[in-house]
matplotlib code that plots the C-alpha trace (Angstrom):
import matplotlib.pyplot as plt

x = [0.0, 1.4, 0.2, 0.3, 3.2, 0.9, -0.9, 0.3, 0.5, 3.1, 5.8, 5.3, 5.7, 8.8, 9.0, 9.7, 7.4, 8.4, 8.9, 6.8, 7.6, 4.7, 3.6, 0.7, -2.3, -5.4, -7.7, -8.0, -10.2, -10.7, -7.5, -5.7, -4.3, -4.2, -1.4, -0.7, 2.5, 4.8, 6.8, 10.6, 12.8, 12.7, 9.1, 6.4, 3.3, 1.0, -0.8, -2.8, -0.7, -2.8, -0.9, -2.1, -2.1, 0.9, 0.0, -2.6, -0.3, -1.9, -2.5, -6.2, -5.8, -2.8, -4.9, -7.8, -5.4, -3.8, -7.3, -8.3, -5.1, -5.8, -9.4, -8.1, -5.5, -8.2, -10.5, -10.4, -13.1, -12.9, -14.6, -12.6, -9.1, -6.3, -3.7, -0.2, 1.8, 1.3, 4.5, 4.7]
y = [0.0, 3.4, 6.7, 10.0, 12.1, 15.0, 13.1, 13.4, 9.6, 9.3, 10.3, 7.0, 4.8, 2.6, 3.4, 0.4, -0.2, -3.3, -6.1, -4.4, -2.0, 0.4, 0.1, 2.6, 4.0, 1.8, 4.2, 7.0, 7.3, 9.9, 9.1, 6.5, 5.7, 2.2, 1.1, -2.0, -3.5, -6.1, -8.2, -7.9, -10.9, -14.6, -15.0, -13.1, -11.7, -8.8, -7.0, -3.9, -1.7, 0.7, 3.8, 6.6, 9.7, 12.1, 14.9, 12.8, 11.2, 12.5, 10.2, 9.7, 8.7, 6.4, 4.7, 4.2, 2.8, 0.4, -0.7, -1.5, -3.4, -5.5, -6.3, -7.4, -9.6, -11.5, -12.1, -15.2, -15.2, -15.9, -12.6, -10.3, -9.1, -11.0, -9.0, -10.0, -7.5, -4.4, -2.4, 0.8]
z = [0.0, -0.9, 0.4, -1.4, 0.0, 0.9, 3.7, 7.3, 7.6, 4.7, 7.2, 9.1, 6.0, 6.6, 10.3, 12.5, 15.5, 17.6, 15.1, 12.3, 9.5, 8.8, 5.2, 5.1, 7.0, 7.0, 8.9, 11.5, 14.6, 17.2, 19.1, 17.1, 13.7, 12.3, 10.0, 8.0, 9.4, 7.8, 10.3, 10.0, 10.8, 10.2, 9.0, 7.2, 8.8, 8.3, 11.1, 11.9, 14.1, 16.2, 17.4, 19.7, 17.6, 18.2, 20.6, 22.5, 25.0, 28.2, 31.2, 30.6, 26.9, 27.7, 30.4, 28.0, 25.3, 27.8, 29.1, 25.5, 25.0, 28.2, 27.0, 23.6, 25.3, 27.2, 24.2, 22.1, 19.3, 15.6, 14.8, 17.1, 16.3, 18.1, 20.1, 18.9, 21.0, 23.1, 23.3, 25.3]

ax = plt.figure().add_subplot(projection="3d")
ax.plot(x, y, z, "-o")
ax.set_aspect("equal")
plt.show()
C-alpha cells in the first residue's frame, strides 16, 4: 500500500514499530491511527498496528489505550481481532 506524499501519515511509512515496519495507513479514529505493518525478521506476517495519535499522549488517553489493550489480550473469538503485542 502506498500513500500520497501530501498526507500526514506518509511520514510514518517505513517506520519500525516493535517487530513491524509500517507500510501505510489503514484508517484513522478519534485518538488512534491504524497502520498496515509487515513483520521484520525470520518469518512473514501482516498485522494492523494501532498507534495513539501524536500529541494525544496525556495520562487519561494512555490509560484508555492500555485498558483497551488489556481487554483485547483477554478475548479469544474468531470474529474479534487478536492481540499480537502491546509495546509501550
